[in-house]
KENU-900602 format. One record per atom (N, C-alpha, C, CB): residue number from 1; residue in one letter; chain; atom name; z, y, x. Coordinates in nm, 2 decimals, padded with zeros to 4 digits. Each point is the difference from the previous one (the first is absolute). Last residue first. Glycine has a CB too. Layout:
% residues N
+-----+------+-------+------+--------+--------+--------+
!  nr ! rest ! kette ! atom !      z !      y !      x !
+-----+------+-------+------+--------+--------+--------+
! NUM !    a !     A !   CA !      Z !      Y !      X !
...
+-----+------+-------+------+--------+--------+--------+
//
This chain:
% residues 99
+-----+------+-------+------+--------+--------+--------+
!  nr ! rest ! kette ! atom !      z !      y !      x !
+-----+------+-------+------+--------+--------+--------+
!  99 !    l !     A !    N ! -02.41 !  00.71 ! -00.10 !
!  99 !    l !     A !   CA !  00.01 !  00.10 !  00.10 !
!  99 !    l !     A !    C ! -00.12 !  00.00 !  00.09 !
!  99 !    l !     A !   CB !  00.24 ! -00.01 !  00.00 !
!  98 !    g !     A !    N ! -00.15 ! -00.32 ! -00.35 !
!  98 !    g !     A !   CA ! -00.02 !  00.13 ! -00.06 !
!  98 !    g !     A !    C !  00.01 !  00.12 !  00.10 !
!  98 !    g !     A !   CB !  00.09 ! -00.09 ! -00.20 !
!  97 !    p !     A !    N !  00.17 ! -00.36 !  00.31 !
!  97 !    p !     A !   CA ! -00.11 !  00.01 ! -00.08 !
!  97 !    p !     A !    C ! -00.01 !  00.15 ! -00.06 !
!  97 !    p !     A !   CB !  00.01 ! -00.24 ! -00.06 !
!  96 !    f !     A !    N !  00.20 !  00.05 !  00.51 !
!  96 !    f !     A !   CA !  00.04 !  00.08 ! -00.11 !
!  96 !    f !     A !    C ! -00.12 !  00.03 ! -00.09 !
!  96 !    f !     A !   CB !  00.19 !  00.11 !  00.14 !
!  95 !    g !     A !    N ! -00.03 ! -00.49 !  00.27 !
!  95 !    g !     A !   CA ! -00.10 !  00.07 ! -00.07 !
!  95 !    g !     A !    C !  00.06 !  00.08 ! -00.12 !
!  95 !    g !     A !   CB ! -00.16 ! -00.17 !  00.07 !
!  94 !    g !     A !    N !  00.35 ! -00.12 !  00.33 !
!  94 !    g !     A !   CA !  00.05 !  00.12 ! -00.07 !
!  94 !    g !     A !    C ! -00.10 !  00.08 ! -00.07 !
!  94 !    g !     A !   CB !  00.17 !  00.01 !  00.17 !
!  93 !    l !     A !    N ! -00.22 ! -00.41 !  00.13 !
!  93 !    l !     A !   CA !  00.08 ! -00.03 ! -00.12 !
!  93 !    l !     A !    C !  00.05 !  00.12 ! -00.08 !
!  93 !    l !     A !   CB !  00.07 ! -00.20 !  00.13 !
!  92 !    g !     A !    N ! -00.33 !  00.19 !  00.30 !
!  92 !    g !     A !   CA ! -00.07 ! -00.08 ! -00.09 !
!  92 !    g !     A !    C !  00.07 ! -00.03 ! -00.13 !
!  92 !    g !     A !   CB ! -00.10 ! -00.10 !  00.19 !
!  91 !    p !     A !    N !  00.30 !  00.37 !  00.18 !
!  91 !    p !     A !   CA ! -00.12 !  00.06 ! -00.06 !
!  91 !    p !     A !    C ! -00.07 ! -00.09 ! -00.10 !
!  91 !    p !     A !   CB ! -00.02 !  00.12 !  00.21 !
!  90 !    p !     A !    N !  00.55 ! -00.19 ! -00.15 !
!  90 !    p !     A !   CA ! -00.11 ! -00.01 !  00.09 !
!  90 !    p !     A !    C ! -00.13 !  00.05 ! -00.07 !
!  90 !    p !     A !   CB !  00.11 ! -00.20 !  00.12 !
!  89 !    l !     A !    N !  00.35 !  00.41 ! -00.28 !
!  89 !    l !     A !   CA ! -00.07 ! -00.12 ! -00.01 !
!  89 !    l !     A !    C ! -00.11 ! -00.01 !  00.11 !
!  89 !    l !     A !   CB !  00.05 ! -00.01 ! -00.25 !
!  88 !    g !     A !    N !  00.26 !  00.38 !  00.15 !
!  88 !    g !     A !   CA !  00.04 ! -00.09 !  00.10 !
!  88 !    g !     A !    C ! -00.07 ! -00.14 ! -00.01 !
!  88 !    g !     A !   CB !  00.22 !  00.11 !  00.00 !
!  87 !    s !     A !    N ! -00.24 !  00.33 ! -00.26 !
!  87 !    s !     A !   CA !  00.05 ! -00.12 ! -00.06 !
!  87 !    s !     A !    C !  00.05 ! -00.10 !  00.10 !
!  87 !    s !     A !   CB ! -00.17 !  00.03 ! -00.18 !
!  86 !    a !     A !    N ! -00.02 !  00.39 !  00.30 !
!  86 !    a !     A !   CA !  00.14 !  00.02 ! -00.05 !
!  86 !    a !     A !    C !  00.05 ! -00.14 ! -00.06 !
!  86 !    a !     A !   CB ! -00.05 !  00.24 ! -00.05 !
!  85 !    e !     A !    N ! -00.40 ! -00.21 !  00.21 !
!  85 !    e !     A !   CA !  00.10 !  00.01 !  00.12 !
!  85 !    e !     A !    C !  00.14 !  00.01 ! -00.06 !
!  85 !    e !     A !   CB ! -00.17 !  00.11 !  00.14 !
!  84 !    l !     A !    N ! -00.17 ! -00.11 ! -00.46 !
!  84 !    l !     A !   CA !  00.01 ! -00.13 !  00.07 !
!  84 !    l !     A !    C !  00.10 !  00.00 !  00.11 !
!  84 !    l !     A !   CB ! -00.24 ! -00.04 ! -00.06 !
!  83 !    l !     A !    N !  00.14 !  00.45 ! -00.15 !
!  83 !    l !     A !   CA !  00.08 ! -00.09 ! -00.09 !
!  83 !    l !     A !    C !  00.02 ! -00.14 !  00.06 !
!  83 !    l !     A !   CB ! -00.09 !  00.13 ! -00.20 !
!  82 !    s !     A !    N ! -00.19 !  00.18 !  00.42 !
!  82 !    s !     A !   CA !  00.14 !  00.04 !  00.01 !
!  82 !    s !     A !    C !  00.09 ! -00.09 ! -00.09 !
!  82 !    s !     A !   CB ! -00.08 !  00.24 !  00.04 !
!  81 !    q !     A !    N ! -00.39 ! -00.31 ! -00.05 !
!  81 !    q !     A !   CA !  00.06 ! -00.04 !  00.13 !
!  81 !    q !     A !    C !  00.14 !  00.04 !  00.01 !
!  81 !    q !     A !   CB ! -00.23 !  00.02 !  00.10 !
!  80 !    a !     A !    N !  00.00 !  00.12 ! -00.48 !
!  80 !    a !     A !   CA !  00.02 ! -00.15 !  00.00 !
!  80 !    a !     A !    C !  00.06 ! -00.05 !  00.13 !
!  80 !    a !     A !   CB ! -00.19 ! -00.02 ! -00.16 !
!  79 !    m !     A !    N !  00.07 !  00.47 !  00.14 !
!  79 !    m !     A !   CA !  00.12 ! -00.02 ! -00.08 !
!  79 !    m !     A !    C !  00.03 ! -00.15 ! -00.01 !
!  79 !    m !     A !   CB ! -00.05 !  00.21 ! -00.13 !
!  78 !    m !     A !    N ! -00.35 ! -00.08 !  00.35 !
!  78 !    m !     A !   CA !  00.11 !  00.05 !  00.07 !
!  78 !    m !     A !    C !  00.13 ! -00.03 ! -00.07 !
!  78 !    m !     A !   CB ! -00.14 !  00.18 !  00.09 !
!  77 !    d !     A !    N ! -00.26 ! -00.28 ! -00.31 !
!  77 !    d !     A !   CA !  00.02 ! -00.09 !  00.11 !
!  77 !    d !     A !    C !  00.13 !  00.04 !  00.08 !
!  77 !    d !     A !   CB ! -00.25 ! -00.05 !  00.02 !
!  76 !    r !     A !    N !  00.10 !  00.34 ! -00.36 !
!  76 !    r !     A !   CA !  00.05 ! -00.12 ! -00.05 !
!  76 !    r !     A !    C !  00.04 ! -00.10 !  00.10 !
!  76 !    r !     A !   CB ! -00.14 !  00.03 ! -00.20 !
!  75 !    a !     A !    N ! -00.08 !  00.35 !  00.34 !
!  75 !    a !     A !   CA !  00.13 !  00.04 ! -00.04 !
!  75 !    a !     A !    C !  00.07 ! -00.13 ! -00.06 !
!  75 !    a !     A !   CB ! -00.07 !  00.24 ! -00.04 !
!  74 !    k !     A !    N ! -00.38 ! -00.27 !  00.16 !
!  74 !    k !     A !   CA !  00.08 !  00.01 !  00.12 !
!  74 !    k !     A !    C !  00.15 !  00.03 ! -00.04 !
!  74 !    k !     A !   CB ! -00.20 !  00.07 !  00.14 !
!  73 !    k !     A !    N ! -00.12 ! -00.06 ! -00.48 !
!  73 !    k !     A !   CA !  00.02 ! -00.14 !  00.05 !
!  73 !    k !     A !    C !  00.09 !  00.00 !  00.12 !
!  73 !    k !     A !   CB ! -00.23 ! -00.06 ! -00.09 !
!  72 !    l !     A !    N !  00.11 !  00.48 ! -00.08 !
!  72 !    l !     A !   CA !  00.09 ! -00.07 ! -00.09 !
!  72 !    l !     A !    C !  00.03 ! -00.14 !  00.04 !
!  72 !    l !     A !   CB ! -00.08 !  00.14 ! -00.19 !
!  71 !    g !     A !    N ! -00.24 !  00.11 !  00.43 !
!  71 !    g !     A !   CA !  00.13 !  00.05 !  00.02 !
!  71 !    g !     A !    C !  00.10 ! -00.07 ! -00.09 !
!  71 !    g !     A !   CB ! -00.09 !  00.22 !  00.06 !
!  70 !    d !     A !    N ! -00.36 ! -00.32 ! -00.12 !
!  70 !    d !     A !   CA !  00.04 ! -00.04 !  00.13 !
!  70 !    d !     A !    C !  00.14 !  00.04 !  00.03 !
!  70 !    d !     A !   CB ! -00.23 !  00.02 !  00.08 !
!  69 !    n !     A !    N !  00.03 !  00.14 ! -00.47 !
!  69 !    n !     A !   CA !  00.03 ! -00.15 ! -00.01 !
!  69 !    n !     A !    C !  00.05 ! -00.05 !  00.13 !
!  69 !    n !     A !   CB ! -00.18 ! -00.02 ! -00.18 !
!  68 !    l !     A !    N !  00.04 !  00.47 !  00.17 !
!  68 !    l !     A !   CA !  00.12 ! -00.02 ! -00.08 !
!  68 !    l !     A !    C !  00.04 ! -00.15 !  00.00 !
!  68 !    l !     A !   CB ! -00.06 !  00.21 ! -00.14 !
!  67 !    a !     A !    N ! -00.35 ! -00.10 !  00.34 !
!  67 !    a !     A !   CA !  00.11 !  00.04 !  00.09 !
!  67 !    a !     A !    C !  00.14 ! -00.02 ! -00.08 !
!  67 !    a !     A !   CB ! -00.15 !  00.17 !  00.12 !
!  66 !    a !     A !    N ! -00.25 ! -00.25 ! -00.36 !
!  66 !    a !     A !   CA !  00.02 ! -00.10 !  00.10 !
!  66 !    a !     A !    C !  00.11 !  00.03 !  00.09 !
!  66 !    a !     A !   CB ! -00.24 ! -00.04 !  00.00 !
!  65 !    v !     A !    N !  00.12 !  00.36 ! -00.32 !
!  65 !    v !     A !   CA !  00.05 ! -00.12 ! -00.07 !
!  65 !    v !     A !    C !  00.03 ! -00.11 !  00.11 !
!  65 !    v !     A !   CB ! -00.12 !  00.06 ! -00.21 !
!  64 !    i !     A !    N ! -00.09 !  00.33 !  00.36 !
!  64 !    i !     A !   CA !  00.14 !  00.03 ! -00.04 !
!  64 !    i !     A !    C !  00.06 ! -00.12 ! -00.06 !
!  64 !    i !     A !   CB ! -00.06 !  00.24 ! -00.04 !
!  63 !    l !     A !    N ! -00.40 ! -00.27 !  00.15 !
!  63 !    l !     A !   CA !  00.09 !  00.00 !  00.12 !
!  63 !    l !     A !    C !  00.14 !  00.03 ! -00.04 !
!  63 !    l !     A !   CB ! -00.19 !  00.08 !  00.14 !
!  62 !    d !     A !    N ! -00.12 ! -00.05 ! -00.48 !
!  62 !    d !     A !   CA !  00.01 ! -00.14 !  00.04 !
!  62 !    d !     A !    C !  00.09 ! -00.01 !  00.12 !
!  62 !    d !     A !   CB ! -00.22 ! -00.05 ! -00.09 !
!  61 !    e !     A !    N !  00.11 !  00.48 ! -00.06 !
!  61 !    e !     A !   CA !  00.09 ! -00.06 ! -00.09 !
!  61 !    e !     A !    C !  00.02 ! -00.15 !  00.04 !
!  61 !    e !     A !   CB ! -00.07 !  00.15 ! -00.19 !
!  60 !    i !     A !    N ! -00.25 !  00.08 !  00.42 !
!  60 !    i !     A !   CA !  00.13 !  00.05 !  00.04 !
!  60 !    i !     A !    C !  00.11 ! -00.06 ! -00.09 !
!  60 !    i !     A !   CB ! -00.10 !  00.22 !  00.08 !
!  59 !    f !     A !    N ! -00.35 ! -00.31 ! -00.18 !
!  59 !    f !     A !   CA !  00.03 ! -00.06 !  00.13 !
!  59 !    f !     A !    C !  00.14 !  00.04 !  00.04 !
!  59 !    f !     A !   CB ! -00.24 !  00.00 !  00.07 !
!  58 !    a !     A !    N !  00.06 !  00.20 ! -00.45 !
!  58 !    a !     A !   CA !  00.03 ! -00.14 ! -00.03 !
!  58 !    a !     A !    C !  00.04 ! -00.07 !  00.13 !
!  58 !    a !     A !   CB ! -00.16 !  00.00 ! -00.19 !
!  57 !    p !     A !    N !  00.01 !  00.46 !  00.21 !
!  57 !    p !     A !   CA !  00.14 ! -00.02 ! -00.05 !
!  57 !    p !     A !    C !  00.03 ! -00.15 ! -00.02 !
!  57 !    p !     A !   CB ! -00.02 !  00.23 ! -00.11 !
!  56 !    d !     A !    N ! -00.33 ! -00.10 !  00.49 !
!  56 !    d !     A !   CA !  00.00 !  00.02 ! -00.14 !
!  56 !    d !     A !    C !  00.14 ! -00.04 ! -00.05 !
!  56 !    d !     A !   CB ! -00.24 ! -00.05 ! -00.02 !
!  55 !    e !     A !    N !  00.15 !  00.25 !  00.52 !
!  55 !    e !     A !   CA ! -00.01 ! -00.12 ! -00.08 !
!  55 !    e !     A !    C !  00.01 !  00.03 ! -00.15 !
!  55 !    e !     A !   CB !  00.11 ! -00.12 !  00.19 !
!  54 !    n !     A !    N ! -00.08 !  00.45 !  00.19 !
!  54 !    n !     A !   CA ! -00.12 ! -00.08 !  00.01 !
!  54 !    n !     A !    C ! -00.02 ! -00.12 ! -00.09 !
!  54 !    n !     A !   CB !  00.01 !  00.08 !  00.23 !
!  53 !    k !     A !    N !  00.37 !  00.26 ! -00.20 !
!  53 !    k !     A !   CA ! -00.13 !  00.07 !  00.00 !
!  53 !    k !     A !    C ! -00.12 ! -00.08 ! -00.01 !
!  53 !    k !     A !   CB !  00.12 !  00.16 !  00.14 !
!  52 !    l !     A !    N !  00.32 ! -00.34 ! -00.11 !
!  52 !    l !     A !   CA !  00.00 !  00.08 ! -00.12 !
!  52 !    l !     A !    C ! -00.13 !  00.08 ! -00.01 !
!  52 !    l !     A !   CB !  00.25 !  00.01 !  00.00 !
!  51 !    i !     A !    N ! -00.13 ! -00.27 !  00.38 !
!  51 !    i !     A !   CA ! -00.06 ! -00.08 ! -00.10 !
!  51 !    i !     A !    C ! -00.01 !  00.07 ! -00.14 !
!  51 !    i !     A !   CB !  00.09 ! -00.20 !  00.12 !
!  50 !    a !     A !    N !  00.11 !  00.41 !  00.28 !
!  50 !    a !     A !   CA ! -00.14 ! -00.03 !  00.01 !
!  50 !    a !     A !    C ! -00.06 ! -00.08 ! -00.11 !
!  50 !    a !     A !   CB !  00.03 !  00.01 !  00.25 !
!  49 !    p !     A !    N !  00.45 !  00.08 ! -00.21 !
!  49 !    p !     A !   CA ! -00.08 !  00.11 ! -00.06 !
!  49 !    p !     A !    C ! -00.15 ! -00.03 !  00.01 !
!  49 !    p !     A !   CB !  00.18 !  00.16 !  00.06 !
!  48 !    e !     A !    N !  00.20 ! -00.54 ! -00.09 !
!  48 !    e !     A !   CA ! -00.07 !  00.07 !  00.10 !
!  48 !    e !     A !    C ! -00.10 !  00.10 ! -00.06 !
!  48 !    e !     A !   CB !  00.01 ! -00.20 !  00.15 !
!  47 !    i !     A !    N !  00.44 !  00.04 ! -00.38 !
!  47 !    i !     A !   CA ! -00.14 ! -00.03 ! -00.01 !
!  47 !    i !     A !    C ! -00.06 !  00.08 !  00.11 !
!  47 !    i !     A !   CB !  00.00 ! -00.04 ! -00.25 !
!  46 !    r !     A !    N !  00.52 ! -00.15 !  00.08 !
!  46 !    r !     A !   CA ! -00.08 !  00.09 !  00.09 !
!  46 !    r !     A !    C ! -00.15 ! -00.05 !  00.00 !
!  46 !    r !     A !   CB !  00.20 !  00.04 !  00.15 !
!  45 !    l !     A !    N !  00.32 ! -00.08 ! -00.42 !
!  45 !    l !     A !   CA ! -00.14 ! -00.04 !  00.00 !
!  45 !    l !     A !    C ! -00.07 !  00.10 !  00.09 !
!  45 !    l !     A !   CB !  00.01 ! -00.10 ! -00.24 !
!  44 !    s !     A !    N !  00.54 ! -00.08 !  00.12 !
!  44 !    s !     A !   CA ! -00.10 !  00.10 !  00.05 !
!  44 !    s !     A !    C ! -00.14 ! -00.07 ! -00.01 !
!  44 !    s !     A !   CB !  00.17 !  00.12 !  00.15 !
!  43 !    v !     A !    N !  00.22 ! -00.33 ! -00.34 !
!  43 !    v !     A !   CA !  00.07 !  00.12 !  00.06 !
!  43 !    v !     A !    C ! -00.10 !  00.10 !  00.04 !
!  43 !    v !     A !   CB !  00.18 ! -00.15 !  00.08 !
!  42 !    v !     A !    N ! -00.15 ! -00.27 ! -00.45 !
!  42 !    v !     A !   CA ! -00.09 !  00.07 !  00.09 !
!  42 !    v !     A !    C !  00.06 !  00.13 !  00.05 !
!  42 !    v !     A !   CB ! -00.21 ! -00.11 ! -00.11 !
!  41 !    e !     A !    N !  00.48 ! -00.34 ! -00.06 !
!  41 !    e !     A !   CA ! -00.04 !  00.14 ! -00.04 !
!  41 !    e !     A !    C ! -00.09 !  00.05 !  00.11 !
!  41 !    e !     A !   CB !  00.22 !  00.04 ! -00.12 !
!  40 !    m !     A !    N !  00.04 ! -00.47 !  00.08 !
!  40 !    m !     A !   CA ! -00.13 !  00.00 ! -00.04 !
!  40 !    m !     A !    C ! -00.05 !  00.13 ! -00.06 !
!  40 !    m !     A !   CB !  00.03 ! -00.24 ! -00.05 !
!  39 !    r !     A !    N !  00.38 !  00.13 !  00.29 !
!  39 !    r !     A !   CA !  00.01 !  00.00 ! -00.14 !
!  39 !    r !     A !    C ! -00.13 !  00.00 ! -00.07 !
!  39 !    r !     A !   CB !  00.21 !  00.13 !  00.02 !
!  38 !    g !     A !    N ! -00.16 ! -00.11 !  00.45 !
!  38 !    g !     A !   CA !  00.04 ! -00.13 ! -00.04 !
!  38 !    g !     A !    C !  00.03 !  00.00 ! -00.15 !
!  38 !    g !     A !   CB !  00.09 ! -00.04 !  00.22 !
!  37 !    n !     A !    N ! -00.45 !  00.40 ! -00.03 !
!  37 !    n !     A !   CA !  00.14 ! -00.04 !  00.03 !
!  37 !    n !     A !    C !  00.03 ! -00.14 ! -00.06 !
!  37 !    n !     A !   CB !  00.07 !  00.24 !  00.02 !
!  36 !    v !     A !    N ! -00.55 !  00.01 !  00.16 !
!  36 !    v !     A !   CA !  00.07 ! -00.06 ! -00.12 !
!  36 !    v !     A !    C !  00.14 ! -00.04 !  00.05 !
!  36 !    v !     A !   CB ! -00.22 ! -00.08 ! -00.11 !
!  35 !    t !     A !    N ! -00.25 !  00.39 !  00.26 !
!  35 !    t !     A !   CA !  00.13 ! -00.05 !  00.04 !
!  35 !    t !     A !    C !  00.07 ! -00.04 ! -00.12 !
!  35 !    t !     A !   CB !  00.01 !  00.15 !  00.20 !
!  34 !    v !     A !    N ! -00.56 ! -00.10 ! -00.06 !
!  34 !    v !     A !   CA !  00.11 !  00.02 ! -00.09 !
!  34 !    v !     A !    C !  00.13 ! -00.05 !  00.06 !
!  34 !    v !     A !   CB ! -00.15 ! -00.02 ! -00.20 !
!  33 !    t !     A !    N ! -00.41 !  00.17 !  00.32 !
!  33 !    t !     A !   CA !  00.13 ! -00.06 !  00.04 !
!  33 !    t !     A !    C !  00.11 !  00.04 ! -00.10 !
!  33 !    t !     A !   CB ! -00.07 !  00.01 !  00.25 !
!  32 !    v !     A !    N ! -00.51 !  00.00 ! -00.14 !
!  32 !    v !     A !   CA !  00.10 !  00.02 ! -00.10 !
!  32 !    v !     A !    C !  00.13 ! -00.07 !  00.05 !
!  32 !    v !     A !   CB ! -00.17 !  00.03 ! -00.19 !
!  31 !    m !     A !    N ! -00.17 ! -00.05 !  00.48 !
!  31 !    m !     A !   CA ! -00.05 !  00.13 ! -00.06 !
!  31 !    m !     A !    C !  00.10 !  00.04 ! -00.11 !
!  31 !    m !     A !   CB ! -00.24 ! -00.06 !  00.05 !
!  30 !    k !     A !    N !  00.26 ! -00.34 !  00.25 !
!  30 !    k !     A !   CA !  00.10 !  00.10 ! -00.01 !
!  30 !    k !     A !    C ! -00.06 !  00.14 ! -00.05 !
!  30 !    k !     A !   CB !  00.12 ! -00.12 !  00.19 !
!  29 !    g !     A !    N ! -00.38 ! -00.28 ! -00.19 !
!  29 !    g !     A !   CA !  00.02 !  00.04 !  00.14 !
!  29 !    g !     A !    C !  00.10 !  00.12 !  00.01 !
!  29 !    g !     A !   CB ! -00.23 ! -00.09 !  00.06 !
!  28 !    g !     A !    N !  00.13 ! -00.10 ! -00.49 !
!  28 !    g !     A !   CA ! -00.11 !  00.07 !  00.06 !
!  28 !    g !     A !    C !  00.02 !  00.05 !  00.14 !
!  28 !    g !     A !   CB ! -00.05 !  00.07 ! -00.22 !
!  27 !    a !     A !    N !  00.49 ! -00.15 ! -00.03 !
!  27 !    a !     A !   CA ! -00.13 ! -00.06 ! -00.03 !
!  27 !    a !     A !    C ! -00.10 !  00.08 !  00.06 !
!  27 !    a !     A !   CB !  00.08 ! -00.08 ! -00.22 !
!  26 !    s !     A !    N !  00.51 ! -00.03 !  00.22 !
!  26 !    s !     A !   CA ! -00.12 !  00.08 !  00.02 !
!  26 !    s !     A !    C ! -00.13 ! -00.07 ! -00.04 !
!  26 !    s !     A !   CB !  00.12 !  00.11 !  00.19 !
!  25 !    g !     A !    N !  00.48 ! -00.07 ! -00.18 !
!  25 !    g !     A !   CA ! -00.12 ! -00.08 ! -00.04 !
!  25 !    g !     A !    C ! -00.12 !  00.09 !  00.02 !
!  25 !    g !     A !   CB !  00.13 ! -00.14 ! -00.17 !
!  24 !    e !     A !    N !  00.42 !  00.11 !  00.34 !
!  24 !    e !     A !   CA ! -00.12 !  00.07 ! -00.01 !
!  24 !    e !     A !    C ! -00.11 ! -00.09 ! -00.04 !
!  24 !    e !     A !   CB !  00.07 !  00.17 !  00.17 !
!  23 !    v !     A !    N !  00.50 ! -00.15 ! -00.23 !
!  23 !    v !     A !   CA ! -00.11 ! -00.07 !  00.06 !
!  23 !    v !     A !    C ! -00.12 !  00.09 ! -00.03 !
!  23 !    v !     A !   CB !  00.10 ! -00.23 ! -00.02 !
!  22 !    t !     A !    N !  00.49 !  00.29 !  00.01 !
!  22 !    t !     A !   CA ! -00.14 !  00.02 ! -00.04 !
!  22 !    t !     A !    C ! -00.10 ! -00.08 !  00.08 !
!  22 !    t !     A !   CB !  00.07 !  00.23 ! -00.07 !
!  21 !    r !     A !    N !  00.49 ! -00.13 ! -00.09 !
!  21 !    r !     A !   CA ! -00.09 ! -00.09 !  00.08 !
!  21 !    r !     A !    C ! -00.14 !  00.02 ! -00.05 !
!  21 !    r !     A !   CB !  00.18 ! -00.17 !  00.04 !
!  20 !    s !     A !    N !  00.20 !  00.38 ! -00.26 !
!  20 !    s !     A !   CA ! -00.02 !  00.06 !  00.14 !
!  20 !    s !     A !    C ! -00.09 ! -00.08 !  00.09 !
!  20 !    s !     A !   CB !  00.22 !  00.10 ! -00.03 !
!  19 !    g !     A !    N ! -00.10 ! -00.24 ! -00.42 !
!  19 !    g !     A !   CA ! -00.07 !  00.13 ! -00.01 !
!  19 !    g !     A !    C ! -00.02 !  00.06 !  00.13 !
!  19 !    g !     A !   CB !  00.10 !  00.03 ! -00.21 !
!  18 !    a !     A !    N !  00.15 ! -00.44 !  00.17 !
!  18 !    a !     A !   CA ! -00.14 ! -00.01 ! -00.03 !
!  18 !    a !     A !    C ! -00.08 !  00.13 !  00.00 !
!  18 !    a !     A !   CB !  00.05 ! -00.21 ! -00.13 !
!  17 !    d !     A !    N !  00.44 !  00.10 !  00.17 !
!  17 !    d !     A !   CA ! -00.07 !  00.05 !  00.11 !
!  17 !    d !     A !    C ! -00.15 !  00.00 ! -00.02 !
!  17 !    d !     A !   CB !  00.18 ! -00.08 !  00.14 !
!  16 !    e !     A !    N !  00.10 ! -00.09 ! -00.48 !
!  16 !    e !     A !   CA !  00.05 !  00.13 !  00.03 !
!  16 !    e !     A !    C ! -00.08 !  00.07 !  00.11 !
!  16 !    e !     A !   CB !  00.23 ! -00.06 ! -00.08 !
!  15 !    q !     A !    N ! -00.29 ! -00.40 ! -00.01 !
!  15 !    q !     A !   CA ! -00.06 !  00.08 ! -00.10 !
!  15 !    q !     A !    C !  00.03 !  00.15 !  00.01 !
!  15 !    q !     A !   CB !  00.01 ! -00.20 ! -00.15 !
!  14 !    i !     A !    N !  00.20 ! -00.11 !  00.44 !
!  14 !    i !     A !   CA ! -00.15 !  00.01 !  00.03 !
!  14 !    i !     A !    C ! -00.07 !  00.09 ! -00.10 !
!  14 !    i !     A !   CB !  00.01 ! -00.23 !  00.10 !
!  13 !    k !     A !    N !  00.45 !  00.14 ! -00.17 !
!  13 !    k !     A !   CA ! -00.02 !  00.09 !  00.12 !
!  13 !    k !     A !    C ! -00.15 !  00.02 !  00.03 !
!  13 !    k !     A !   CB !  00.22 ! -00.07 !  00.09 !
!  12 !    a !     A !    N ! -00.09 ! -00.25 ! -00.42 !
!  12 !    a !     A !   CA !  00.02 !  00.14 ! -00.05 !
!  12 !    a !     A !    C ! -00.02 !  00.10 !  00.11 !
!  12 !    a !     A !   CB !  00.16 ! -00.09 ! -00.16 !
!  11 !    m !     A !    N ! -00.18 ! -00.36 !  00.28 !
!  11 !    m !     A !   CA ! -00.11 !  00.03 ! -00.08 !
!  11 !    m !     A !    C !  00.01 !  00.15 ! -00.05 !
!  11 !    m !     A !   CB ! -00.03 ! -00.25 ! -00.07 !
!  10 !    k !     A !    N !  00.40 !  00.06 !  00.30 !
!  10 !    k !     A !   CA ! -00.12 !  00.03 !  00.09 !
!  10 !    k !     A !    C ! -00.12 !  00.04 ! -00.08 !
!  10 !    k !     A !   CB !  00.09 ! -00.17 !  00.16 !
!   9 !    e !     A !    N !  00.28 !  00.04 ! -00.41 !
!   9 !    e !     A !   CA !  00.03 !  00.13 !  00.07 !
!   9 !    e !     A !    C ! -00.11 !  00.04 !  00.10 !
!   9 !    e !     A !   CB !  00.24 ! -00.04 ! -00.03 !
!   8 !    q !     A !    N ! -00.26 ! -00.39 ! -00.18 !
!   8 !    q !     A !   CA ! -00.02 !  00.11 ! -00.10 !
!   8 !    q !     A !    C !  00.02 !  00.14 !  00.06 !
!   8 !    q !     A !   CB !  00.07 ! -00.16 ! -00.18 !
!   7 !    l !     A !    N !  00.04 ! -00.21 !  00.44 !
!   7 !    l !     A !   CA ! -00.15 !  00.01 ! -00.01 !
!   7 !    l !     A !    C ! -00.03 !  00.11 ! -00.10 !
!   7 !    l !     A !   CB ! -00.03 ! -00.25 !  00.05 !
!   6 !    e !     A !    N !  00.48 !  00.14 !  00.00 !
!   6 !    e !     A !   CA ! -00.05 !  00.06 !  00.12 !
!   6 !    e !     A !    C ! -00.15 !  00.03 ! -00.01 !
!   6 !    e !     A !   CB !  00.19 ! -00.11 !  00.14 !
!   5 !    q !     A !    N !  00.01 ! -00.14 ! -00.48 !
!   5 !    q !     A !   CA !  00.04 !  00.15 ! -00.01 !
!   5 !    q !     A !    C ! -00.05 !  00.07 !  00.12 !
!   5 !    q !     A !   CB !  00.20 ! -00.06 ! -00.13 !
!   4 !    a !     A !    N ! -00.25 ! -00.40 !  00.12 !
!   4 !    a !     A !   CA ! -00.09 !  00.06 ! -00.10 !
!   4 !    a !     A !    C !  00.03 !  00.15 ! -00.01 !
!   4 !    a !     A !   CB ! -00.01 ! -00.22 ! -00.12 !
!   3 !    k !     A !    N !  00.29 ! -00.04 !  00.39 !
!   3 !    k !     A !   CA ! -00.13 !  00.01 !  00.07 !
!   3 !    k !     A !    C ! -00.10 !  00.07 ! -00.10 !
!   3 !    k !     A !   CB !  00.04 ! -00.21 !  00.14 !
!   2 !    k !     A !    N !  00.39 !  00.10 ! -00.29 !
!   2 !    k !     A !   CA !  00.01 !  00.12 !  00.08 !
!   2 !    k !     A !    C ! -00.14 !  00.02 !  00.07 !
!   2 !    k !     A !   CB !  00.24 ! -00.04 !  00.04 !
!   1 !    m !     A !    N ! -00.19 ! -00.34 ! -00.31 !
!   1 !    m !     A !   CA !  00.00 !  00.12 ! -00.08 !
!   1 !    m !     A !    C !  00.00 !  00.13 !  00.09 !
!   1 !    m !     A !   CB !  00.12 ! -00.13 ! -00.18 !
+-----+------+-------+------+--------+--------+--------+
//
């Protein structure tokens, strides 16, 4: 029972710290870059000014979507890894469905 309480406290700490941990996602050779935190919030979006002048809007929209998806995937992976480490389980046994 004590072990379960310790794990619960570790999980709460990870969730509390999630907002300060970030990852970067990108698309188009970093023409579009996003920063996503562990709460799955987009913190920033950067678009290379050169593509705004030379590319059509649909292409830029596709790059933004791809960069967001890349950033969100990396944020989910980061949080899953944090939860796995907190669980103390070996890597093959600590899958967290949905993350």
